N, C-alpha and C positions, 0 to 999 in steps of 0.2 A: 925181393924184386916185385914190382907191381905187375899185376896181371893185366893184360890188355885184351880188349875185345877185338874180335876179328874185324878187319876193315870192311868186310862186305855186309855186316849186320847193321840195320838202322838203329839209331839211338832211340831209346824210349823217352817220350815226352812226359813231363810231369802232368798229372791230371789237373784239370781246371779246378780252381777253388770253388767252394760252395757259393760265394757271393759274386762271382764274375758275371757281368752283364753281357748280353748279346751285343755283337759288333754294330748292329743297325739301330741301336738306341732303345729306350723304353717304349712299351706298347701304350697307345692312348685309350682311355676308357670311353665307351660309347656315351653320347649325351642322353642318358636315360630320363633325366628330369625334364628336359625340353620336349622329348617325344611324349612323355606322359601328359604334360600340359596341353599339347596339341590334340591328343586323343580326347581329353575331357572337353575341350572347346568344340570339337566336331560332334561329340555326343550330345551336348546341349543344343547346338544348332539343329541337329537332326530331330531332337525332341520337339523343338518349337515348330518345325515344319510339319511334323506329324499332327500336332495339336491344331495347327491351322487347317489342315485337310479335314480333320474330324469336325471342326467347328463349321466349315463350309458345308459339309455333308448333312449336318444336323440343322442347318439353317439358323444358327445363332445370330442375333443382331437384326433379324428381319422383323418387320412390323407384322403383328398378328392380324387375323381376318377381322373385317368389320362386323361388329356384333350389335344387334339391336337397331340397325339402320342409321346410326349416327356416325359421322366421320370424325376421327380423332387425329389431331395434328401431332407432330413429334414432341410438343410440349405437354401433351395430354389434355388440351382444351378442345372440347367438342364444339361443332358448329351450332348455330342457333336453329330452332325448329323450322324456320322458313329457309328455303334453299337460297344460298348466296349466289349473286351473280359472279361470273368468272370470265370477264372479257366477252360477254354475250353468249356464253356456252351453257348457262344454267337452263335446264329444261325440265318442266313439270307438266302435269296434266290438269284438266278441268277440275276445280274444287280444291286444288293444292296451292299452298302459299309459295310465293317467290318474291325475292327482294331485289330492287334496283335502287341504289342510292338510299335515301331516307324514306322510301315508300315500300310498303308491302302490298303486293297485288294478289287477288284471287279472281280467276275467271269463274263465274258462277253459272253461266248459261250461254249457249250459242243458238241463235235462231236465224231463219232465212225467210225473207218476205219480199214481195214485189213492190210494196209501197208502205210507208210509215206515216204516222201523224194523223191528226184530225182533219179530214178533207173539208168538213163543214166550216172550219174556221180559216181556211186558206193556208193552213200550216202543213198540209200533207206534201209528201215528196215521193215520186215514183222513180224506181231504179231503171237505168238503161239496160241492166242485166238483172241481177238479183242482189238484194241487200243481205250481207252477212252482218248480223247484229250481235255484238259482244256485250254481255252484261258483266260488270266489274264491281268488286269491292276493294277499296283502296284505303289503307291505314297509314297515317304519318307516324312512323316509329322513331322519329328524330326528336330533338329538343327545341326546334324552331319551326315557324310556319314555312310551308313549302308550296310552291305553285304547281298545279297539275293541269295539263292541257291535253285535249283529245288529238290534236294534230302532231303530237310526239309519238303516237302509237301507230304500228304498221302490221298488216297481215300479209302472208305469203301463200301462194298456191303450190300445188305439187311440183310445178315446173320451176319454182323459185322466183316467180314474178312478184314484185312488191306493190302493194296497194295502200294508198293513204285514205284517211277517213273522208266521208262525204259530209261537208260542213252543213249543207242545207238539210240533209237527213237528220243530223244531230240536233239541229234547231227544231225540226219537226218532232223529234222524240222528246224534246224539252217540254212541249205543250201537251204531250199525250200520256206521260207516265207520272207526272206530279212532282218529281224530284230531280229529273235530269237537268233542269235549268239551274240548279244551285250546287251541283256536285263538283263542277270544274272551278278552277281558280285557286285561291289560297286555302290550304288545309292546315288547321292548327295542330300542334303536337299532341299525339295520342288520339286524334280524331279519326273516325272512319266515315267514308262517304260511299254511296252507291250510284251507279250510272250506267249508261249504254253508249256505245259508239257504233256507227254504221259504216260499212264499206261496200261500195258498189262493184261487184265482180261480174264478169261476162256470164251469160246464160250457160248453165252446165258446169261452170267452174266452182270450185270450193276452196275456201281458205283452210290450210292444214295447220297453220301455226300463227300466233300473234307475238310480236316483239314489243314488250312494254318498257317504257322509259320514264324515269323520274325527272329527267331534264332533256333538253335538246341534244346535248353532247354526251350523255351517259352511255355506257356500254349496252345496257338493255338486258332483259331477261325474257326467255322464250317459254311460251305455254303451248303445248300441243292441242290442237283443236280436232284432229282427225288422225286415225292410225294409218291412213293411206297417203 
């Protein structure tokens, strides 16, 4: 006879086999390769940012200080010895070279007089105020003849008032200094001329700068005549 288990005892279930999978399916592996690539990219970007901050702090790429008084452009070419005009902003002092167009100017002297010229020959001229007389050396640094005129030149006082030359005084100077009568007009290439220009300013007023022009429409270059 077969033995029977009591009806009240539960049946024993066979143990699961060693290869039985879980009921909810296989587990997915984490995307390790994708995360590793993202980490490398972020690390490179962070390094570039750090290098940029260090470069800015050290001033890389900035132009060095001006050495020896010459200005060097980004191409490494230095300016010429005479100061270039820059829209009328070039400013030098008495005895210094300045260029406008194809002329190089040097103010060599400034004088003040009540009258100019030889009175005995009827060439003298008396100022209503006081003459400011500018002595100039002008060189044609171009390759062609250039015209030079005294009425293209102007002086300014400390208040910014503009004064033109006194034509009669310039004519009077032509007869008194021996060369003023032939310094104006056409100047050949490489030639240097000397002359004087007179400006009639009110009594007690002084010209603080002169603006020199190679032509009527040029920008002009400024020479300081006074520190005040």
